[in-house]
C-alpha positions in Angstrom: 81.4 75.5 79.8 84.5 76.1 82.0 84.3 78.8 84.6 86.3 82.0 84.4 88.5 80.7 87.3 89.4 77.5 85.4 89.9 79.2 82.0 93.1 81.0 82.9 96.7 81.1 81.8 99.9 82.9 82.9 100.4 86.2 81.0 103.0 88.9 81.6 101.7 91.7 83.8 104.7 94.1 84.1 108.4 94.2 83.9 110.5 95.8 86.7 112.6 98.7 85.6 116.1 97.8 86.8 119.5 96.5 85.6 118.2 92.9 85.6 114.5 93.4 84.6 112.1 90.7 85.8 108.8 90.1 84.0 106.0 89.4 86.5 103.2 87.2 85.3 99.6 86.6 86.6 97.2 83.8 85.9 94.4 85.5 84.0 91.2 84.9 82.0 90.7 86.0 78.4 88.4 88.9 79.6 91.3 91.1 80.6 92.2 91.5 76.9 88.8 93.2 76.3 89.8 96.5 78.1 91.1 99.6 76.3 94.4 99.0 78.1 95.7 95.6 79.1 96.9 96.5 82.6 93.5 98.2 83.2 91.9 94.9 82.6 94.1 93.3 85.2 93.2 96.0 87.7 89.5 95.5 87.1 89.9 91.7 87.5 91.7 92.2 90.8 89.1 94.7 92.1 86.5 92.0 91.7 88.3 90.1 94.5 90.2 87.5 92.4 93.4 86.3 94.1 96.5 86.7 92.1 99.9 85.1 92.7 103.1 86.5 91.2 105.1 84.2 88.9 107.9 84.9 86.5 108.3 84.6 82.7 110.2 81.3 82.9 107.1 79.7 84.5 105.3 80.0 81.1 105.5 76.9 79.0 105.3 77.9 75.3 104.2 75.3 72.8 105.3 76.7 69.4 102.9 74.8 67.2 99.9 75.8 69.3 100.6 79.5 69.5 98.3 82.2 68.1 99.9 84.1 65.2 101.1 87.7 65.6 99.2 89.6 62.9 100.7 93.0 63.5 102.0 95.9 65.5 100.3 99.3 65.9 102.7 102.2 66.5 101.4 105.7 66.8 101.9 109.3 67.6 99.8 109.4 70.8 96.3 110.8 71.1 95.6 109.9 67.5 92.8 107.4 67.6 94.9 104.3 68.4 92.7 103.3 71.3 89.6 103.7 69.2 91.2 101.3 66.7 91.8 98.8 69.6 88.2 99.0 70.6 87.1 98.4 67.0 89.4 95.3 66.8 88.1 94.0 70.2 84.6 93.7 68.8 85.8 90.7 66.8 86.1 87.5 68.9 88.9 86.0 66.8 91.3 88.9 67.6 93.2 89.4 70.8 94.7 92.9 71.3 97.5 93.5 73.7 97.2 97.2 74.4 100.1 99.2 75.9 101.2 96.5 78.3 103.6 97.5 81.1 105.5 94.2 80.5 106.9 95.7 77.3 107.1 99.3 78.7 109.1 98.2 81.8 111.6 96.2 79.7 112.2 99.1 77.2 112.6 101.6 80.0 115.2 99.3 81.6 116.9 99.1 78.2 117.1 102.9 78.1 117.9 103.7 81.7 120.4 100.9 82.3 122.0 100.7 78.9 121.3 96.9 78.6 122.6 94.8 75.8 120.3 94.8 72.8 120.5 91.1 72.3 119.4 90.5 76.0 116.5 92.9 75.7 115.3 91.3 72.4 115.4 87.8 73.9 113.2 88.9 76.7 111.0 91.0 74.5 110.4 87.9 72.2 109.5 85.8 75.2 107.0 88.4 76.4 105.4 88.6 73.0 105.2 84.9 72.6 103.7 84.6 76.1 100.8 86.7 75.0 100.2 84.4 72.1 99.1 81.4 74.2 95.7 80.1 73.1 92.8 80.9 75.4 89.2 81.4 74.5 88.2 81.9 70.8 91.0 84.1 69.6 93.0 83.1 66.6 95.2 86.2 66.0 97.1 88.7 68.1 97.8 92.3 67.5 100.0 94.5 69.7 99.2 98.2 70.2 102.4 99.7 71.7 102.7 102.8 73.9 103.5 105.7 71.7 107.2 106.2 72.8 107.9 102.5 72.0 108.3 103.7 68.4 111.8 105.0 69.4 112.7 101.3 69.8 110.8 100.1 66.7 113.9 98.4 65.3 113.8 95.9 68.2 110.4 94.7 67.0 111.1 94.8 63.3 114.3 92.8 63.7 112.5 90.1 65.7 109.5 90.0 63.3 110.8 91.1 59.9 107.8 89.7 58.0 105.1 90.9 60.4 102.9 93.8 59.2 102.8 97.1 61.2 101.0 100.4 60.9 101.8 103.9 62.1 98.8 106.0 63.1 99.4 109.7 63.0 97.6 113.0 63.6 98.3 116.7 63.0 101.0 117.9 65.4 99.0 120.8 66.8 96.0 118.6 67.6 98.2 116.0 69.4 99.9 118.7 71.4 96.6 120.3 72.4 95.3 117.0 73.6 98.5 116.1 75.5 98.4 119.4 77.3 94.9 118.6 78.5 95.6 115.1 79.7 99.3 115.5 80.8 99.8 111.8 80.3 102.5 109.7 78.6 105.6 111.5 77.5 104.0 114.8 78.4 104.3 113.8 82.1 108.1 113.5 81.6 108.2 117.3 81.6 107.6 117.3 85.3 110.3 114.7 86.2 113.1 116.1 88.3 115.6 114.3 86.1 116.0 115.4 82.5 117.3 112.0 81.4 114.2 110.6 79.6 113.5 113.9 77.8 117.1 114.2 76.7 117.3 110.6 75.6 114.4 110.8 73.2 114.9 114.3 71.8 117.2 114.9 68.9 120.9 115.4 69.6 121.6 119.1 70.1 118.0 120.0 70.4 117.3 122.6 73.1 113.7 123.2 74.4 112.6 126.1 76.6 108.9 125.5 77.1 106.7 122.4 77.5 104.9 123.1 74.3 108.2 123.3 72.4 109.2 119.9 73.9 105.8 118.3 73.0 106.0 119.5 69.4 109.5 118.2 69.0 108.6 114.8 70.6 105.6 114.4 68.3 107.8 115.1 65.3 110.4 112.7 66.6 107.8 109.9 66.9 106.8 110.5 63.3 110.5 110.6 62.1 111.2 107.2 63.7 108.3 105.6 61.8 109.3 107.2 58.6 113.0 106.1 59.0 111.9 102.5 59.5 109.2 102.3 56.8 109.5 99.1 54.8 107.3 96.8 52.7 105.4 95.7 55.9 104.4 99.2 56.8 101.2 101.1 56.4 100.8 104.8 57.4 97.4 106.1 58.2 96.0 109.0 60.3 93.3 110.2 62.7 91.2 111.9 60.1 90.9 108.9 57.8 91.0 106.1 60.4 87.3 105.0 59.9 87.6 105.1 56.1 90.9 103.2 56.3 89.6 100.5 58.7 89.1 97.9 56.0 92.4 98.7 54.4 94.1 98.2 57.8 92.4 94.8 58.1 93.6 93.8 54.7 97.1 95.0 55.5 97.1 92.7 58.6 95.7 89.8 56.5 92.6 89.7 58.5 89.4 88.6 56.7 86.5 90.1 58.6 83.0 89.4 57.6 80.7 92.4 56.6 78.9 91.9 60.0 82.2 92.1 61.9 83.2 95.3 60.0 79.8 96.8 60.8 80.2 95.8 64.5 83.6 97.3 64.6 82.4 100.6 63.2 79.6 100.8 65.7 82.3 101.0 68.4 83.1 104.5 67.2 79.8 105.7 68.8 81.3 105.3 72.3 84.2 106.7 74.3 87.2 104.5 73.4 89.0 104.8 76.7 86.0 103.5 78.8 85.1 99.8 79.0 81.5 100.9 79.6 79.5 102.0 76.6 79.4 105.7 77.2 78.0 107.4 74.1 80.4 109.8 72.3 78.7 113.1 71.7 78.1 114.1 68.1 78.5 117.8 67.5 
Protein backbone atom coordinates (compact mmCIF):
# COMPACT_ATOMS: atom_id res chain seq x y z
CA UNK A 1 0.00 0.00 0.00
CA UNK A 2 1.47 3.44 -0.96
CA UNK A 3 2.47 5.74 1.89
CA UNK A 4 0.64 9.00 2.67
CA UNK A 5 3.62 10.91 1.27
CA UNK A 6 3.42 9.16 -2.11
CA UNK A 7 -0.38 9.22 -2.40
CA UNK A 8 -0.77 12.94 -2.95
CA UNK A 9 -2.00 15.32 -5.65
CA UNK A 10 -2.12 19.06 -6.18
CA UNK A 11 -5.31 20.64 -4.82
CA UNK A 12 -6.30 24.32 -4.48
CA UNK A 13 -5.58 25.68 -0.99
CA UNK A 14 -6.64 29.34 -1.25
CA UNK A 15 -7.10 32.16 -3.73
CA UNK A 16 -5.55 35.57 -3.16
CA UNK A 17 -8.02 38.43 -2.85
CA UNK A 18 -6.84 40.92 -5.46
CA UNK A 19 -7.51 42.31 -8.92
CA UNK A 20 -5.76 39.33 -10.49
CA UNK A 21 -6.55 36.50 -8.04
CA UNK A 22 -4.10 33.61 -7.95
CA UNK A 23 -5.15 30.19 -6.72
CA UNK A 24 -2.36 28.61 -4.65
CA UNK A 25 -2.20 24.81 -4.61
CA UNK A 26 -0.56 22.28 -2.30
CA UNK A 27 0.31 18.65 -2.89
CA UNK A 28 -1.97 16.88 -0.40
CA UNK A 29 -3.17 13.42 0.67
CA UNK A 30 -6.82 12.35 0.69
CA UNK A 31 -7.00 12.60 4.50
CA UNK A 32 -7.34 16.41 4.37
CA UNK A 33 -10.86 15.97 2.98
CA UNK A 34 -11.96 14.22 6.17
CA UNK A 35 -11.95 17.36 8.32
CA UNK A 36 -15.07 19.46 9.04
CA UNK A 37 -13.52 22.26 6.95
CA UNK A 38 -11.07 21.65 4.11
CA UNK A 39 -8.53 24.31 5.08
CA UNK A 40 -8.58 22.98 8.64
CA UNK A 41 -7.42 19.65 7.22
CA UNK A 42 -4.49 21.36 5.50
CA UNK A 43 -3.53 23.14 8.73
CA UNK A 44 -3.52 19.85 10.63
CA UNK A 45 -1.44 18.20 7.92
CA UNK A 46 1.14 20.99 8.06
CA UNK A 47 1.26 20.90 11.87
CA UNK A 48 2.42 17.29 11.63
CA UNK A 49 5.59 18.58 10.01
CA UNK A 50 4.84 17.81 6.36
CA UNK A 51 6.66 20.16 3.99
CA UNK A 52 4.45 21.96 1.47
CA UNK A 53 5.51 23.86 -1.64
CA UNK A 54 3.27 26.49 -3.22
CA UNK A 55 2.20 25.87 -6.81
CA UNK A 56 -0.44 27.54 -8.96
CA UNK A 57 -3.63 26.26 -10.56
CA UNK A 58 -2.10 25.87 -14.02
CA UNK A 59 0.27 23.22 -12.60
CA UNK A 60 -2.67 20.83 -12.26
CA UNK A 61 -3.15 18.50 -15.21
CA UNK A 62 -6.84 17.67 -15.51
CA UNK A 63 -7.69 14.43 -17.33
CA UNK A 64 -11.43 14.81 -18.18
CA UNK A 65 -12.36 11.13 -18.56
CA UNK A 66 -10.72 10.27 -15.22
CA UNK A 67 -12.38 12.95 -13.11
CA UNK A 68 -14.70 12.18 -10.20
CA UNK A 69 -18.23 13.41 -10.81
CA UNK A 70 -19.69 16.44 -9.03
CA UNK A 71 -22.81 15.12 -7.34
CA UNK A 72 -24.00 18.34 -5.78
CA UNK A 73 -23.62 21.68 -4.06
CA UNK A 74 -24.73 22.47 -0.50
CA UNK A 75 -25.79 26.08 0.07
CA UNK A 76 -27.05 27.13 3.47
CA UNK A 77 -28.11 29.89 5.85
CA UNK A 78 -25.16 29.45 8.30
CA UNK A 79 -25.29 27.75 11.70
CA UNK A 80 -27.99 25.45 10.39
CA UNK A 81 -26.51 21.95 10.52
CA UNK A 82 -24.54 22.08 7.25
CA UNK A 83 -21.31 20.97 8.96
CA UNK A 84 -23.18 18.08 10.57
CA UNK A 85 -24.32 17.05 7.10
CA UNK A 86 -20.69 17.19 5.96
CA UNK A 87 -19.63 14.92 8.82
CA UNK A 88 -22.40 12.47 7.93
CA UNK A 89 -21.29 12.39 4.30
CA UNK A 90 -17.66 11.91 5.31
CA UNK A 91 -18.46 8.56 6.95
CA UNK A 92 -18.87 7.14 3.45
CA UNK A 93 -15.55 6.32 1.75
CA UNK A 94 -16.93 6.87 -1.76
CA UNK A 95 -17.82 10.55 -1.13
CA UNK A 96 -15.31 13.41 -1.06
CA UNK A 97 -16.64 16.59 0.51
CA UNK A 98 -15.01 19.96 -0.17
CA UNK A 99 -16.11 22.02 2.80
CA UNK A 100 -15.90 25.83 2.66
CA UNK A 101 -12.60 26.02 0.82
CA UNK A 102 -10.75 29.34 0.84
CA UNK A 103 -9.90 28.74 -2.82
CA UNK A 104 -13.52 29.53 -3.73
CA UNK A 105 -14.00 32.14 -0.99
CA UNK A 106 -10.96 34.14 -2.10
CA UNK A 107 -12.04 34.10 -5.73
CA UNK A 108 -15.59 35.26 -4.92
CA UNK A 109 -14.33 38.02 -2.63
CA UNK A 110 -12.05 39.18 -5.46
CA UNK A 111 -15.11 39.18 -7.73
CA UNK A 112 -16.97 41.44 -5.31
CA UNK A 113 -14.17 43.73 -4.16
CA UNK A 114 -12.52 44.26 -7.54
CA UNK A 115 -15.58 44.08 -9.80
CA UNK A 116 -14.00 41.36 -11.96
CA UNK A 117 -15.61 40.20 -15.23
CA UNK A 118 -18.09 37.40 -14.59
CA UNK A 119 -16.70 35.24 -17.40
CA UNK A 120 -13.16 35.46 -15.99
CA UNK A 121 -14.33 34.46 -12.52
CA UNK A 122 -16.42 31.57 -13.84
CA UNK A 123 -13.49 30.22 -15.83
CA UNK A 124 -11.28 30.17 -12.72
CA UNK A 125 -14.11 28.84 -10.56
CA UNK A 126 -14.62 25.91 -12.94
CA UNK A 127 -10.88 25.17 -12.90
CA UNK A 128 -10.90 25.16 -9.09
CA UNK A 129 -13.92 22.86 -8.93
CA UNK A 130 -12.47 20.46 -11.49
CA UNK A 131 -9.14 20.42 -9.65
CA UNK A 132 -10.91 19.07 -6.57
CA UNK A 133 -12.33 16.24 -8.68
CA UNK A 134 -9.00 14.55 -9.34
CA UNK A 135 -9.11 10.88 -8.34
CA UNK A 136 -7.22 9.99 -5.17
CA UNK A 137 -8.05 7.22 -2.76
CA UNK A 138 -11.40 5.40 -2.88
CA UNK A 139 -13.71 8.33 -3.58
CA UNK A 140 -16.06 8.20 -6.55
CA UNK A 141 -18.17 11.33 -6.04
CA UNK A 142 -17.59 14.93 -4.97
CA UNK A 143 -19.94 17.26 -3.08
CA UNK A 144 -19.15 20.90 -2.39
CA UNK A 145 -20.38 22.55 0.80
CA UNK A 146 -20.04 26.29 0.23
CA UNK A 147 -19.54 29.04 2.80
CA UNK A 148 -22.95 30.54 3.58
CA UNK A 149 -22.47 33.91 1.84
CA UNK A 150 -21.50 32.10 -1.38
CA UNK A 151 -25.25 31.78 -1.98
CA UNK A 152 -25.21 35.44 -3.08
CA UNK A 153 -23.20 34.23 -6.10
CA UNK A 154 -25.22 31.06 -6.62
CA UNK A 155 -25.84 31.97 -10.25
CA UNK A 156 -22.14 31.47 -11.02
CA UNK A 157 -22.39 27.84 -9.92
CA UNK A 158 -25.77 27.09 -11.48
CA UNK A 159 -24.72 28.49 -14.86
CA UNK A 160 -21.55 26.38 -14.85
CA UNK A 161 -23.36 23.23 -13.67
CA UNK A 162 -26.99 23.57 -14.82
CA UNK A 163 -27.83 19.86 -14.41
CA UNK A 164 -26.07 19.35 -11.06
CA UNK A 165 -28.27 18.91 -8.01
CA UNK A 166 -28.08 21.36 -5.13
CA UNK A 167 -29.71 21.83 -1.76
CA UNK A 168 -30.40 24.77 0.49
CA UNK A 169 -30.25 24.06 4.21
CA UNK A 170 -32.15 26.58 6.33
CA UNK A 171 -33.00 27.29 9.96
CA UNK A 172 -35.31 29.66 11.84
CA UNK A 173 -33.97 33.20 11.65
CA UNK A 174 -33.97 33.86 15.39
CA UNK A 175 -32.05 30.63 16.07
CA UNK A 176 -29.40 31.43 13.44
CA UNK A 177 -28.98 34.98 14.76
CA UNK A 178 -28.63 33.79 18.36
CA UNK A 179 -25.95 31.30 17.30
CA UNK A 180 -24.10 33.86 15.17
CA UNK A 181 -24.02 36.35 18.06
CA UNK A 182 -22.31 33.73 20.23
CA UNK A 183 -19.66 32.70 17.71
CA UNK A 184 -19.21 36.04 15.92
CA UNK A 185 -17.90 34.21 12.85
CA UNK A 186 -18.65 34.40 9.14
CA UNK A 187 -20.63 37.40 7.98
CA UNK A 188 -21.30 38.33 11.63
CA UNK A 189 -17.64 39.32 11.82
CA UNK A 190 -18.17 41.80 8.99
CA UNK A 191 -20.00 44.02 11.48
CA UNK A 192 -16.66 44.97 13.07
CA UNK A 193 -14.89 45.78 9.79
CA UNK A 194 -13.84 49.45 9.51
CA UNK A 195 -15.18 49.54 5.96
CA UNK A 196 -18.89 49.15 5.30
CA UNK A 197 -18.36 47.82 1.78
CA UNK A 198 -19.01 44.12 2.34
CA UNK A 199 -22.06 44.72 4.51
CA UNK A 200 -23.51 47.18 2.01
CA UNK A 201 -22.79 44.93 -0.95
CA UNK A 202 -24.80 42.02 0.41
CA UNK A 203 -27.69 43.87 2.04
CA UNK A 204 -30.70 44.86 -0.04
CA UNK A 205 -30.61 48.17 -1.88
CA UNK A 206 -31.93 50.96 0.31
CA UNK A 207 -31.80 48.86 3.47
CA UNK A 208 -30.59 50.73 6.55
CA UNK A 209 -29.48 48.91 9.70
CA UNK A 210 -28.86 50.46 13.11
CA UNK A 211 -27.86 47.48 15.26
CA UNK A 212 -25.86 44.32 14.75
CA UNK A 213 -28.94 42.21 15.41
CA UNK A 214 -30.89 44.07 12.71
CA UNK A 215 -28.02 43.47 10.29
CA UNK A 216 -27.83 39.75 11.11
CA UNK A 217 -31.58 39.24 10.75
CA UNK A 218 -31.54 40.98 7.41
CA UNK A 219 -28.53 38.98 6.16
CA UNK A 220 -30.15 35.67 7.09
CA UNK A 221 -33.28 36.72 5.21
CA UNK A 222 -31.17 37.75 2.23
CA UNK A 223 -29.43 34.36 2.17
CA UNK A 224 -32.82 32.65 2.08
CA UNK A 225 -34.12 35.02 -0.61
CA UNK A 226 -31.21 34.20 -2.93
CA UNK A 227 -31.90 30.48 -2.65
CA UNK A 228 -35.59 31.01 -3.28
CA UNK A 229 -34.99 33.24 -6.31
CA UNK A 230 -32.76 30.64 -7.96
CA UNK A 231 -34.82 27.57 -7.12
CA UNK A 232 -35.10 25.25 -10.12
CA UNK A 233 -35.71 21.59 -10.91
CA UNK A 234 -32.29 20.66 -9.48
CA UNK A 235 -32.99 22.18 -6.05
CA UNK A 236 -34.06 20.68 -2.75
CA UNK A 237 -34.88 22.82 0.29
CA UNK A 238 -34.54 21.33 3.76
CA UNK A 239 -33.96 22.64 7.26
CA UNK A 240 -32.22 22.14 10.56
CA UNK A 241 -35.14 20.54 12.38
CA UNK A 242 -35.76 17.82 9.76
CA UNK A 243 -32.16 17.26 8.61
CA UNK A 244 -31.79 13.79 10.13
CA UNK A 245 -35.17 12.63 8.82
CA UNK A 246 -34.34 14.10 5.42
CA UNK A 247 -30.87 12.55 5.12
CA UNK A 248 -31.99 9.69 2.88
CA UNK A 249 -34.05 12.11 0.80
CA UNK A 250 -30.94 14.27 0.34
CA UNK A 251 -28.92 11.22 -0.74
CA UNK A 252 -31.60 10.30 -3.27
CA UNK A 253 -31.65 13.89 -4.52
CA UNK A 254 -27.88 13.74 -5.09
CA UNK A 255 -28.31 10.37 -6.87
CA UNK A 256 -26.20 8.64 -4.24
CA UNK A 257 -27.07 5.02 -3.52
CA UNK A 258 -25.91 4.37 0.02
CA UNK A 259 -26.24 0.98 1.63
CA UNK A 260 -28.28 0.58 4.81
CA UNK A 261 -25.01 0.21 6.73
CA UNK A 262 -23.64 3.45 5.25
CA UNK A 263 -26.83 5.28 6.21
CA UNK A 264 -26.60 3.87 9.74
CA UNK A 265 -22.94 4.94 10.00
CA UNK A 266 -23.81 8.43 8.77
CA UNK A 267 -26.51 8.83 11.39
CA UNK A 268 -24.12 7.73 14.13
CA UNK A 269 -22.04 10.84 13.33
CA UNK A 270 -24.81 12.95 14.88
CA UNK A 271 -23.74 11.73 18.33
CA UNK A 272 -20.58 13.88 18.14
CA UNK A 273 -19.71 17.56 17.80
CA UNK A 274 -19.70 18.21 14.07
CA UNK A 275 -17.00 20.89 14.12
CA UNK A 276 -14.39 18.71 15.80
CA UNK A 277 -12.37 16.09 13.94
CA UNK A 278 -12.08 14.21 17.23
CA UNK A 279 -15.10 12.23 18.40
CA UNK A 280 -16.36 14.45 21.20
CA UNK A 281 -19.80 13.24 22.33
CA UNK A 282 -22.60 15.74 21.82
CA UNK A 283 -24.57 16.07 25.07
CA UNK A 284 -28.17 14.87 25.03
CA UNK A 285 -30.50 17.06 27.06
